[in-house]
Every structure is written in C-alpha cells, then in structure tokens.
SEDOLUM-363179 format. One record per residue: residue number from 1; residue in one letter; x, y, z negated of N, C-alpha, C in turn. Coordinates in nm, 3 decimals, always signed. Example, Ala and Ser with C-alpha at 12.3 -4.5 7.8 and 13.67 -1.06 7.14 Angstrom:
2
ATOM, 1, a, +1.319, -0.569, -0.780, +1.230, -0.450, -0.780, +1.320, -0.330, -0.780;
ATOM, 2, s, +1.285, -0.225, -0.708, +1.367, -0.106, -0.714, +1.290, +0.003, -0.787;
// end
This chain:
207
ATOM, 1, m, +0.084, -0.119, +0.000, +0.000, +0.000, +0.000, +0.088, +0.124, +0.000;
ATOM, 2, s, +0.051, +0.224, +0.077, +0.128, +0.349, +0.080, +0.046, +0.461, +0.017;
ATOM, 3, l, +0.116, +0.565, -0.023, +0.055, +0.682, -0.085, +0.128, +0.804, -0.032;
ATOM, 4, t, +0.053, +0.899, +0.024, +0.113, +1.019, +0.080, +0.075, +1.139, -0.006;
ATOM, 5, i, +0.178, +1.211, -0.054, +0.159, +1.317, -0.152, +0.207, +1.450, -0.095;
ATOM, 6, l, +0.129, +1.555, -0.118, +0.173, +1.692, -0.093, +0.215, +1.751, -0.228;
ATOM, 7, v, +0.338, +1.802, -0.236, +0.393, +1.856, -0.360, +0.430, +2.003, -0.339;
ATOM, 8, t, +0.382, +2.088, -0.428, +0.417, +2.230, -0.425, +0.439, +2.278, -0.569;
ATOM, 9, s, +0.490, +2.400, -0.582, +0.510, +2.456, -0.715, +0.531, +2.607, -0.704;
ATOM, 10, d, +0.513, +2.676, -0.816, +0.553, +2.817, -0.831, +0.490, +2.909, -0.725;
ATOM, 11, f, +0.357, +2.912, -0.724, +0.286, +3.003, -0.633, +0.282, +3.146, -0.686;
ATOM, 12, h, +0.290, +3.163, -0.816, +0.292, +3.296, -0.879, +0.177, +3.384, -0.830;
ATOM, 13, s, +0.059, +3.323, -0.822, -0.066, +3.393, -0.786, -0.067, +3.451, -0.645;
ATOM, 14, k, +0.018, +3.404, -0.557, +0.018, +3.454, -0.420, -0.097, +3.390, -0.343;
ATOM, 15, e, -0.187, +3.474, -0.295, -0.307, +3.424, -0.226, -0.272, +3.346, -0.100;
ATOM, 16, e, -0.171, +3.393, -0.025, -0.141, +3.326, +0.102, -0.085, +3.185, +0.078;
ATOM, 17, l, -0.013, +3.166, -0.030, +0.035, +3.032, -0.061, -0.078, +2.940, -0.104;
ATOM, 18, k, -0.168, +2.991, -0.183, -0.284, +2.912, -0.224, -0.366, +2.869, -0.103;
ATOM, 19, e, -0.397, +2.963, -0.015, -0.478, +2.931, +0.101, -0.408, +2.831, +0.192;
ATOM, 20, a, -0.276, +2.847, +0.209, -0.201, +2.756, +0.296, -0.195, +2.615, +0.235;
ATOM, 21, a, -0.179, +2.607, +0.104, -0.174, +2.476, +0.039, -0.308, +2.405, +0.048;
ATOM, 22, i, -0.417, +2.477, +0.030, -0.550, +2.418, +0.041, -0.572, +2.364, +0.182;
ATOM, 23, e, -0.534, +2.442, +0.281, -0.551, +2.399, +0.420, -0.466, +2.274, +0.448;
ATOM, 24, e, -0.343, +2.273, +0.401, -0.255, +2.158, +0.424, -0.306, +2.034, +0.351;
ATOM, 25, a, -0.346, +2.052, +0.226, -0.396, +1.937, +0.148, -0.520, +1.876, +0.210;
ATOM, 26, n, -0.603, +1.960, +0.271, -0.729, +1.914, +0.331, -0.715, +1.874, +0.478;
ATOM, 27, s, -0.591, +1.859, +0.525, -0.568, +1.831, +0.667, -0.597, +1.687, +0.705;
ATOM, 28, g, -0.616, +1.600, +0.607, -0.640, +1.459, +0.635, -0.514, +1.373, +0.631;
ATOM, 29, e, -0.398, +1.434, +0.604, -0.272, +1.360, +0.604, -0.233, +1.307, +0.466;
ATOM, 30, y, -0.304, +1.349, +0.362, -0.257, +1.322, +0.225, -0.360, +1.246, +0.143;
ATOM, 31, d, -0.307, +1.169, +0.046, -0.392, +1.099, -0.049, -0.399, +1.170, -0.183;
ATOM, 32, l, -0.299, +1.254, -0.212, -0.288, +1.317, -0.343, -0.215, +1.450, -0.330;
ATOM, 33, y, -0.263, +1.550, -0.405, -0.195, +1.680, -0.412, -0.145, +1.702, -0.554;
ATOM, 34, i, -0.017, +1.743, -0.567, +0.043, +1.773, -0.696, +0.102, +1.913, -0.692;
ATOM, 35, n, +0.070, +1.994, -0.792, +0.132, +2.126, -0.807, +0.203, +2.130, -0.943;
ATOM, 36, l, +0.326, +2.178, -0.942, +0.412, +2.169, -1.061, +0.424, +2.300, -1.138;
ATOM, 37, g, +0.320, +2.382, -1.133, +0.310, +2.491, -1.229, +0.345, +2.630, -1.180;
ATOM, 38, d, +0.326, +2.725, -1.270, +0.339, +2.869, -1.247, +0.232, +2.920, -1.150;
ATOM, 39, y, +0.107, +2.900, -1.192, -0.007, +2.960, -1.122, -0.019, +3.106, -1.165;
ATOM, 40, m, -0.002, +3.130, -1.295, +0.002, +3.262, -1.359, -0.133, +3.326, -1.382;
ATOM, 41, d, -0.240, +3.263, -1.333, -0.373, +3.322, -1.349, -0.475, +3.208, -1.354;
ATOM, 42, e, -0.565, +3.213, -1.450, -0.660, +3.103, -1.468, -0.756, +3.091, -1.350;
ATOM, 43, e, -0.814, +3.201, -1.305, -0.908, +3.195, -1.193, -0.840, +3.144, -1.067;
ATOM, 44, y, -0.717, +3.182, -1.049, -0.638, +3.136, -0.933, -0.623, +2.984, -0.937;
ATOM, 45, a, -0.589, +2.930, -1.054, -0.573, +2.786, -1.068, -0.705, +2.713, -1.045;
ATOM, 46, v, -0.813, +2.767, -1.099, -0.945, +2.706, -1.079, -0.979, +2.700, -0.931;
ATOM, 47, d, -0.960, +2.810, -0.860, -0.993, +2.816, -0.718, -0.909, +2.716, -0.638;
ATOM, 48, l, -0.782, +2.707, -0.670, -0.693, +2.613, -0.600, -0.744, +2.470, -0.612;
ATOM, 49, f, -0.768, +2.426, -0.735, -0.804, +2.285, -0.754, -0.948, +2.255, -0.713;
ATOM, 50, e, -1.037, +2.351, -0.724, -1.176, +2.328, -0.682, -1.187, +2.311, -0.531;
ATOM, 51, r, -1.101, +2.378, -0.455, -1.114, +2.376, -0.308, -1.031, +2.269, -0.240;
ATOM, 52, v, -0.941, +2.205, -0.313, -0.869, +2.091, -0.257, -0.962, +1.970, -0.262;
ATOM, 53, e, -0.983, +1.906, -0.149, -1.085, +1.802, -0.137, -1.035, +1.662, -0.172;
ATOM, 54, i, -0.904, +1.642, -0.177, -0.848, +1.512, -0.216, -0.817, +1.515, -0.366;
ATOM, 55, p, -0.789, +1.400, -0.427, -0.748, +1.403, -0.568, -0.630, +1.497, -0.588;
ATOM, 56, a, -0.638, +1.579, -0.693, -0.536, +1.682, -0.716, -0.509, +1.696, -0.865;
ATOM, 57, i, -0.382, +1.703, -0.901, -0.341, +1.721, -1.040, -0.223, +1.816, -1.044;
ATOM, 58, g, -0.200, +1.874, -1.160, -0.087, +1.965, -1.176, -0.041, +1.971, -1.320;
ATOM, 59, c, +0.075, +2.030, -1.338, +0.124, +2.057, -1.473, +0.137, +2.208, -1.492;
ATOM, 60, t, +0.152, +2.248, -1.615, +0.174, +2.389, -1.645, +0.318, +2.427, -1.614;
ATOM, 61, g, +0.339, +2.556, -1.593, +0.474, +2.610, -1.581, +0.503, +2.702, -1.698;
ATOM, 62, n, +0.623, +2.755, -1.703, +0.658, +2.846, -1.812, +0.576, +2.974, -1.807;
ATOM, 63, r, +0.522, +3.010, -1.690, +0.439, +3.130, -1.677, +0.292, +3.102, -1.704;
ATOM, 64, d, +0.261, +2.981, -1.745, +0.122, +2.942, -1.771, +0.095, +2.916, -1.919;
ATOM, 65, m, +0.184, +2.958, -2.004, +0.170, +2.927, -2.145, +0.053, +3.001, -2.210;
ATOM, 66, m, -0.003, +3.101, -2.140, -0.120, +3.170, -2.195, -0.249, +3.092, -2.170;
ATOM, 67, f, -0.242, +2.984, -2.089, -0.360, +2.902, -2.066, -0.394, +2.827, -2.195;
ATOM, 68, d, -0.513, +2.848, -2.248, -0.546, +2.783, -2.374, -0.604, +2.644, -2.351;
ATOM, 69, a, -0.621, +2.570, -2.459, -0.666, +2.431, -2.450, -0.804, +2.421, -2.387;
ATOM, 70, d, -0.894, +2.515, -2.416, -1.028, +2.511, -2.358, -1.022, +2.525, -2.207;
ATOM, 71, f, -0.934, +2.614, -2.159, -0.921, +2.630, -2.014, -0.864, +2.504, -1.951;
ATOM, 72, l, -0.762, +2.447, -2.012, -0.698, +2.329, -1.954, -0.792, +2.210, -1.950;
ATOM, 73, d, -0.898, +2.212, -2.032, -1.000, +2.107, -2.024, -1.086, +2.119, -1.898;
ATOM, 74, k, -1.083, +2.237, -1.834, -1.170, +2.262, -1.718, -1.101, +2.235, -1.585;
ATOM, 75, v, -0.970, +2.225, -1.585, -0.896, +2.203, -1.461, -0.800, +2.085, -1.480;
ATOM, 76, p, -0.759, +2.019, -1.371, -0.667, +1.904, -1.385, -0.521, +1.949, -1.397;
ATOM, 77, v, -0.496, +2.037, -1.494, -0.362, +2.091, -1.520, -0.324, +2.052, -1.662;
ATOM, 78, f, -0.203, +1.999, -1.680, -0.167, +1.938, -1.807, -0.028, +1.980, -1.852;
ATOM, 79, n, -0.010, +1.984, -1.984, +0.125, +1.998, -2.039, +0.200, +1.865, -2.032;
ATOM, 80, f, +0.125, +1.755, -2.043, +0.184, +1.622, -2.027, +0.075, +1.528, -1.980;
ATOM, 81, l, +0.107, +1.449, -1.879, +0.005, +1.359, -1.822, +0.069, +1.230, -1.775;
ATOM, 82, e, +0.000, +1.120, -1.800, +0.031, +0.994, -1.733, -0.096, +0.947, -1.667;
ATOM, 83, a, -0.086, +0.917, -1.537, -0.206, +0.882, -1.460, -0.174, +0.768, -1.365;
ATOM, 84, e, -0.255, +0.663, -1.370, -0.241, +0.554, -1.275, -0.311, +0.592, -1.145;
ATOM, 85, i, -0.244, +0.567, -1.033, -0.296, +0.599, -0.901, -0.310, +0.469, -0.823;
ATOM, 86, d, -0.431, +0.438, -0.779, -0.457, +0.319, -0.698, -0.411, +0.189, -0.764;
ATOM, 87, d, -0.412, +0.183, -0.896, -0.373, +0.062, -0.970, -0.232, +0.015, -0.937;
ATOM, 88, e, -0.152, +0.100, -0.872, -0.017, +0.059, -0.834, +0.087, +0.161, -0.879;
ATOM, 89, y, +0.062, +0.285, -0.848, +0.158, +0.391, -0.879, +0.124, +0.457, -1.012;
ATOM, 90, l, +0.228, +0.497, -1.085, +0.211, +0.572, -1.207, +0.274, +0.709, -1.188;
ATOM, 91, v, +0.193, +0.814, -1.209, +0.242, +0.952, -1.202, +0.255, +1.006, -1.344;
ATOM, 92, i, +0.370, +1.063, -1.375, +0.395, +1.127, -1.504, +0.428, +1.273, -1.477;
ATOM, 93, l, +0.354, +1.365, -1.540, +0.377, +1.508, -1.524, +0.421, +1.568, -1.657;
ATOM, 94, i, +0.524, +1.652, -1.651, +0.582, +1.715, -1.769, +0.576, +1.866, -1.748;
ATOM, 95, g, +0.488, +1.933, -1.822, +0.464, +2.075, -1.799, +0.561, +2.166, -1.872;
ATOM, 96, g, +0.526, +2.294, -1.873, +0.613, +2.394, -1.934, +0.622, +2.381, -2.084;
ATOM, 97, d, +0.521, +2.322, -2.146, +0.520, +2.302, -2.291, +0.513, +2.152, -2.317;
ATOM, 98, f, +0.628, +2.085, -2.305, +0.628, +1.939, -2.313, +0.662, +1.893, -2.454;
ATOM, 99, p, +0.627, +1.768, -2.487, +0.651, +1.717, -2.622, +0.801, +1.710, -2.655;
ATOM, 100, e, +0.833, +1.725, -2.783, +0.973, +1.717, -2.824, +1.032, +1.578, -2.797;
ATOM, 101, d, +0.948, +1.476, -2.809, +0.995, +1.339, -2.786, +0.967, +1.294, -2.643;
ATOM, 102, v, +0.983, +1.386, -2.547, +0.947, +1.356, -2.409, +1.026, +1.238, -2.353;
ATOM, 103, n, +1.154, +1.227, -2.387, +1.232, +1.115, -2.335, +1.178, +0.981, -2.382;
ATOM, 104, e, +1.141, +0.974, -2.510, +1.087, +0.851, -2.563, +0.952, +0.818, -2.498;
ATOM, 105, k, +0.868, +0.920, -2.484, +0.736, +0.898, -2.423, +0.748, +0.850, -2.279;
ATOM, 106, v, +0.828, +0.922, -2.199, +0.841, +0.887, -2.058, +0.910, +0.752, -2.043;
ATOM, 107, g, +1.015, +0.729, -2.120, +1.084, +0.600, -2.113, +0.993, +0.484, -2.146;
ATOM, 108, a, +0.909, +0.500, -2.247, +0.817, +0.393, -2.285, +0.714, +0.368, -2.176;
ATOM, 109, l, +0.665, +0.474, -2.112, +0.567, +0.458, -2.005, +0.628, +0.384, -1.885;
ATOM, 110, i, +0.750, +0.419, -1.850, +0.816, +0.353, -1.738, +0.840, +0.206, -1.769;
ATOM, 111, e, +0.888, +0.177, -1.888, +0.915, +0.038, -1.924, +0.786, -0.044, -1.932;
ATOM, 112, e, +0.680, +0.018, -1.981, +0.551, -0.052, -1.988, +0.498, -0.082, -1.849;
ATOM, 113, h, +0.514, +0.012, -1.757, +0.468, -0.011, -1.620, +0.547, -0.123, -1.555;
ATOM, 114, g, +0.680, -0.120, -1.574, +0.763, -0.232, -1.532, +0.822, -0.226, -1.394;
ATOM, 115, d, +0.781, -0.129, -1.310, +0.834, -0.123, -1.173, +0.874, +0.021, -1.141;
ATOM, 116, p, +1.001, +0.058, -1.160, +1.044, +0.196, -1.135, +1.018, +0.243, -0.992;
ATOM, 117, s, +1.011, +0.151, -0.896, +0.987, +0.190, -0.757, +0.847, +0.244, -0.735;
ATOM, 118, k, +0.761, +0.231, -0.836, +0.624, +0.283, -0.826, +0.600, +0.396, -0.928;
ATOM, 119, i, +0.708, +0.452, -0.982, +0.698, +0.560, -1.080, +0.730, +0.693, -1.013;
ATOM, 120, i, +0.639, +0.789, -1.024, +0.655, +0.923, -0.968, +0.654, +1.021, -1.085;
ATOM, 121, v, +0.762, +1.095, -1.103, +0.771, +1.190, -1.213, +0.777, +1.332, -1.158;
ATOM, 122, g, +0.694, +1.420, -1.213, +0.696, +1.561, -1.178, +0.712, +1.644, -1.303;
ATOM, 123, s, +0.802, +1.740, -1.300, +0.822, +1.831, -1.413, +0.828, +1.974, -1.360;
ATOM, 124, h, +0.790, +2.068, -1.443, +0.808, +2.207, -1.399, +0.956, +2.242, -1.394;
ATOM, 125, y, +1.028, +2.207, -1.499, +1.170, +2.240, -1.507, +1.254, +2.134, -1.437;
ATOM, 126, p, +1.368, +2.170, -1.381, +1.452, +2.072, -1.311, +1.543, +1.997, -1.408;
ATOM, 127, p, +1.594, +1.881, -1.364, +1.699, +1.814, -1.440, +1.831, +1.890, -1.426;
ATOM, 128, h, +1.920, +1.869, -1.520, +2.048, +1.938, -1.521, +2.134, +1.899, -1.399;
ATOM, 129, k, +2.189, +2.001, -1.334, +2.281, +1.988, -1.221, +2.219, +1.931, -1.095;
ATOM, 130, v, +2.085, +1.936, -1.084, +2.019, +1.890, -0.961, +1.909, +1.989, -0.927;
ATOM, 131, g, +1.931, +2.077, -0.831, +1.830, +2.174, -0.793, +1.799, +2.276, -0.900;
ATOM, 132, d, +1.901, +2.309, -0.981, +1.877, +2.397, -1.096, +1.970, +2.518, -1.098;
ATOM, 133, q, +2.030, +2.551, -0.982, +2.129, +2.659, -0.980, +2.063, +2.792, -0.945;
ATOM, 134, i, +2.076, +2.889, -1.035, +2.020, +3.022, -1.013, +2.120, +3.109, -0.937;
ATOM, 135, h, +2.079, +3.231, -0.900, +2.161, +3.317, -0.814, +2.300, +3.342, -0.871;
ATOM, 136, s, +2.313, +3.350, -1.001, +2.443, +3.376, -1.064, +2.538, +3.257, -1.055;
ATOM, 137, g, +2.487, +3.141, -1.016, +2.565, +3.019, -1.012, +2.548, +2.933, -1.136;
ATOM, 138, r, +2.480, +2.985, -1.236, +2.460, +2.910, -1.360, +2.357, +2.799, -1.339;
ATOM, 139, r, +2.377, +2.686, -1.405, +2.284, +2.573, -1.402, +2.192, +2.581, -1.523;
ATOM, 140, i, +2.061, +2.572, -1.501, +1.967, +2.590, -1.612, +1.873, +2.470, -1.628;
ATOM, 141, g, +1.908, +2.358, -1.568, +1.823, +2.239, -1.579, +1.833, +2.173, -1.715;
ATOM, 142, f, +1.745, +2.076, -1.737, +1.732, +2.012, -1.867, +1.807, +1.879, -1.869;
ATOM, 143, e, +1.896, +1.867, -1.967, +1.978, +1.746, -1.979, +1.893, +1.623, -2.005;
ATOM, 144, q, +1.783, +1.638, -2.083, +1.702, +1.520, -2.113, +1.634, +1.465, -1.988;
ATOM, 145, f, +1.604, +1.550, -1.890, +1.544, +1.500, -1.765, +1.649, +1.424, -1.683;
ATOM, 146, r, +1.771, +1.477, -1.682, +1.879, +1.406, -1.613, +1.900, +1.268, -1.675;
ATOM, 147, e, +1.896, +1.260, -1.807, +1.914, +1.133, -1.875, +1.803, +1.034, -1.838;
ATOM, 148, l, +1.680, +1.084, -1.825, +1.569, +0.995, -1.787, +1.592, +0.936, -1.648;
ATOM, 149, i, +1.639, +1.019, -1.556, +1.664, +0.970, -1.420, +1.775, +0.865, -1.421;
ATOM, 150, l, +1.884, +0.895, -1.489, +1.998, +0.803, -1.491, +1.962, +0.670, -1.558;
ATOM, 151, r, +1.879, +0.675, -1.661, +1.847, +0.554, -1.737, +1.739, +0.471, -1.669;
ATOM, 152, h, +1.636, +0.537, -1.615, +1.519, +0.463, -1.569, +1.502, +0.458, -1.417;
ATOM, 153, k, +1.571, +0.547, -1.344, +1.571, +0.546, -1.197, +1.430, +0.539, -1.137;
ATOM, 154, p, +1.345, +0.639, -1.167, +1.213, +0.641, -1.104, +1.224, +0.655, -0.952;
ATOM, 155, a, +1.116, +0.625, -0.883, +1.118, +0.629, -0.737, +1.144, +0.769, -0.685;
ATOM, 156, v, +1.092, +0.870, -0.753, +1.115, +1.009, -0.712, +1.093, +1.099, -0.833;
ATOM, 157, w, +1.171, +1.206, -0.839, +1.153, +1.310, -0.942, +1.128, +1.441, -0.868;
ATOM, 158, m, +1.022, +1.513, -0.907, +0.985, +1.638, -0.843, +0.983, +1.749, -0.947;
ATOM, 159, n, +1.024, +1.869, -0.909, +1.020, +1.981, -1.002, +1.006, +2.113, -0.927;
ATOM, 160, g, +0.998, +2.220, -1.002, +0.995, +2.355, -0.946, +1.085, +2.445, -1.027;
ATOM, 161, h, +1.035, +2.564, -1.061, +1.095, +2.660, -1.154, +1.210, +2.742, -1.095;
ATOM, 162, v, +1.310, +2.677, -1.036, +1.425, +2.751, -0.983, +1.402, +2.777, -0.835;
ATOM, 163, h, +1.347, +2.893, -0.805, +1.303, +2.924, -0.669, +1.416, +2.919, -0.568;
ATOM, 164, e, +1.534, +2.965, -0.608, +1.644, +2.978, -0.515, +1.716, +2.847, -0.484;
ATOM, 165, d, +1.675, +2.737, -0.548, +1.742, +2.609, -0.525, +1.645, +2.505, -0.470;
ATOM, 166, f, +1.547, +2.550, -0.391, +1.453, +2.461, -0.322, +1.531, +2.358, -0.239;
ATOM, 167, g, +1.479, +2.235, -0.235, +1.539, +2.136, -0.146, +1.536, +1.995, -0.202;
ATOM, 168, k, +1.586, +1.902, -0.122, +1.591, +1.759, -0.157, +1.736, +1.721, -0.187;
ATOM, 169, r, +1.752, +1.654, -0.300, +1.882, +1.603, -0.341, +1.866, +1.462, -0.395;
ATOM, 170, e, +1.972, +1.405, -0.446, +1.965, +1.268, -0.498, +2.055, +1.256, -0.621;
ATOM, 171, l, +2.008, +1.180, -0.719, +2.086, +1.152, -0.839, +2.085, +1.002, -0.862;
ATOM, 172, m, +2.198, +0.937, -0.837, +2.213, +0.793, -0.857, +2.101, +0.714, -0.791;
ATOM, 173, g, +2.070, +0.750, -0.667, +1.970, +0.677, -0.590, +1.829, +0.727, -0.602;
ATOM, 174, t, +1.801, +0.817, -0.698, +1.667, +0.873, -0.713, +1.658, +1.006, -0.640;
ATOM, 175, p, +1.567, +1.020, -0.542, +1.547, +1.151, -0.479, +1.496, +1.252, -0.581;
ATOM, 176, v, +1.553, +1.371, -0.581, +1.511, +1.479, -0.669, +1.471, +1.597, -0.582;
ATOM, 177, i, +1.344, +1.637, -0.594, +1.284, +1.735, -0.504, +1.253, +1.863, -0.581;
ATOM, 178, n, +1.318, +1.974, -0.545, +1.279, +2.105, -0.597, +1.180, +2.164, -0.498;
ATOM, 179, s, +1.055, +2.177, -0.539, +0.948, +2.218, -0.448, +0.896, +2.359, -0.476;
ATOM, 180, a, +0.978, +2.444, -0.539, +0.936, +2.582, -0.567, +0.906, +2.654, -0.436;
ATOM, 181, s, +0.784, +2.701, -0.422, +0.734, +2.746, -0.292, +0.737, +2.897, -0.270;
ATOM, 182, e, +0.750, +2.977, -0.376, +0.729, +3.121, -0.360, +0.824, +3.184, -0.260;
ATOM, 183, e, +0.953, +3.155, -0.269, +1.050, +3.220, -0.181, +1.058, +3.155, -0.043;
ATOM, 184, t, +1.032, +3.025, -0.034, +1.049, +2.953, +0.092, +0.921, +2.942, +0.173;
ATOM, 185, g, +0.805, +2.947, +0.105, +0.679, +2.922, +0.174, +0.665, +2.776, +0.215;
ATOM, 186, k, +0.735, +2.686, +0.145, +0.735, +2.545, +0.182, +0.694, +2.456, +0.065;
ATOM, 187, g, +0.658, +2.333, +0.099, +0.636, +2.228, +0.002, +0.702, +2.102, +0.054;
ATOM, 188, f, +0.661, +1.987, +0.000, +0.716, +1.860, +0.046, +0.604, +1.759, +0.069;
ATOM, 189, k, +0.624, +1.677, +0.170, +0.539, +1.560, +0.196, +0.620, +1.437, +0.157;
ATOM, 190, i, +0.566, +1.357, +0.067, +0.634, +1.236, +0.020, +0.545, +1.116, +0.050;
ATOM, 191, v, +0.601, +1.019, +0.120, +0.529, +0.896, +0.151, +0.588, +0.784, +0.066;
ATOM, 192, m, +0.506, +0.731, -0.024, +0.547, +0.620, -0.110, +0.506, +0.489, -0.044;
ATOM, 193, g, +0.598, +0.392, -0.051, +0.569, +0.261, +0.004, +0.612, +0.151, -0.090;
ATOM, 194, d, +0.633, +0.032, -0.036, +0.666, -0.083, -0.119, +0.801, -0.068, -0.189;
ATOM, 195, d, +0.891, +0.009, -0.130, +1.026, +0.021, -0.186, +1.054, +0.162, -0.237;
ATOM, 196, g, +0.951, +0.229, -0.285, +0.972, +0.363, -0.339, +0.937, +0.472, -0.240;
ATOM, 197, a, +1.011, +0.583, -0.247, +0.985, +0.697, -0.158, +1.046, +0.667, -0.021;
ATOM, 198, e, +0.960, +0.631, +0.075, +1.008, +0.589, +0.206, +1.033, +0.707, +0.300;
ATOM, 199, k, +0.967, +0.819, +0.275, +0.984, +0.935, +0.362, +0.961, +1.061, +0.280;
ATOM, 200, i, +1.052, +1.156, +0.293, +1.040, +1.285, +0.225, +1.076, +1.393, +0.326;
ATOM, 201, e, +0.984, +1.485, +0.349, +1.011, +1.590, +0.446, +0.951, +1.722, +0.402;
ATOM, 202, e, +1.018, +1.831, +0.439, +0.968, +1.964, +0.408, +0.843, +1.994, +0.490;
ATOM, 203, v, +0.752, +2.069, +0.428, +0.629, +2.111, +0.494, +0.624, +2.263, +0.496;
ATOM, 204, e, +0.609, +2.320, +0.613, +0.596, +2.465, +0.626, +0.453, +2.505, +0.591;
ATOM, 205, l, +0.436, +2.573, +0.479, +0.306, +2.624, +0.442, +0.279, +2.760, +0.505;
ATOM, 206, l, +0.382, +2.844, +0.508, +0.372, +2.977, +0.567, +0.472, +2.990, +0.682;
ATOM, 207, d, +0.431, +3.049, +0.792, +0.520, +3.069, +0.906, +0.621, +3.180, +0.875;
// end
C-alpha cells in the first residue's frame, strides 16, 4: 500500500500560501496533508483545515503558542500527536510546545509499532545539524530529535521553523525534510511505499 503526503510549514498567515496549499492538497494527487506549524492566526488555521478536502493534520509552531486548548480542540492541530494511518503507517507530530519526555514517548511509540519503515515523524523544530542553519551560520536544531533519528531510523523526518534552510537532506539513511514554505513558496510531496519513503520531491506552491 502506498501513501502520498503533501507537507508544508511556516505560512505565517500569508493568504497566497494558504490558497495555494489548499488547491494543491485538493488536486487529487494526495492521500494526506500535513502542516508543521506557524499559522500565527486562529481563523487562518481554521480556514486552511476546513477547506482541505483530504485528511489533514498539523502541529503547532513556536508562533502558535497563543492558541489555547479550547481552540486546539476545534482544529486538527496538536502539540503532540500519534495517529495511525490506513492501519499501516504511524504519524507522530511534535509541535512547538512538546513534552519534556518527548524522546521517551516517541521512542516507545516507534518500538511498539515495530516497523520503522512505516513511521513518519513531523516536528516544527529541526533536528540538530540537519536543515537547521540560520543566516548567521549558527545551528539551532534540537539534539534530542537528532538522537531519535539516529536511534530509531524512522522512514522520514519532516520539520519547518528555519526558513532559510529549506530542502531535503539525509541523516544515517533517514530523509530529513525542511518544508518551511514562507520564503520559498514550496512544499514537499512524499510517496510512502513498502520500503519507506520511495519518492520525495519539491512542490511549487507559488510561481
């Protein structure tokens, strides 16, 4: 069984990015839409997820910390989420306000599932030294996320947050995707198959 995912992040309330993502998600090419945070406005987030016609989930970003628990109950946006997809794939999302014991939680979920090739992890923040370099050259990624990749080798790791380091990289065989869309106007199309992420390609949201 295959699963085709549209991944975006960091829209920062830009209307043209929201409209382009909705159009792309509804194009008939995707089974699932994932957004990795920094909507920055509650009504904006509601409109995005209400108008996407395929299953859609997201995590919070650091700019979404003003979203209260009542609001998060109304939209499929989470600080931390584990979701089974098609009884085969497990998606884990780690938002801007993640649990202190995130490594233990994620590690236990991966081990319980038992097949890393069917594990998809998305976080707002990047892992250390992979897609986390800001304009000054400093690395601002999270060491605990890097450790999770090295230890458990999920099929793919997706993140946003660092706009200037958009792109696809790899850490010990695991593709690591920085999908921050604000500066590039792009997202990613990921096709999951029997052996993990079989195809990963950039998607032009804005010309």
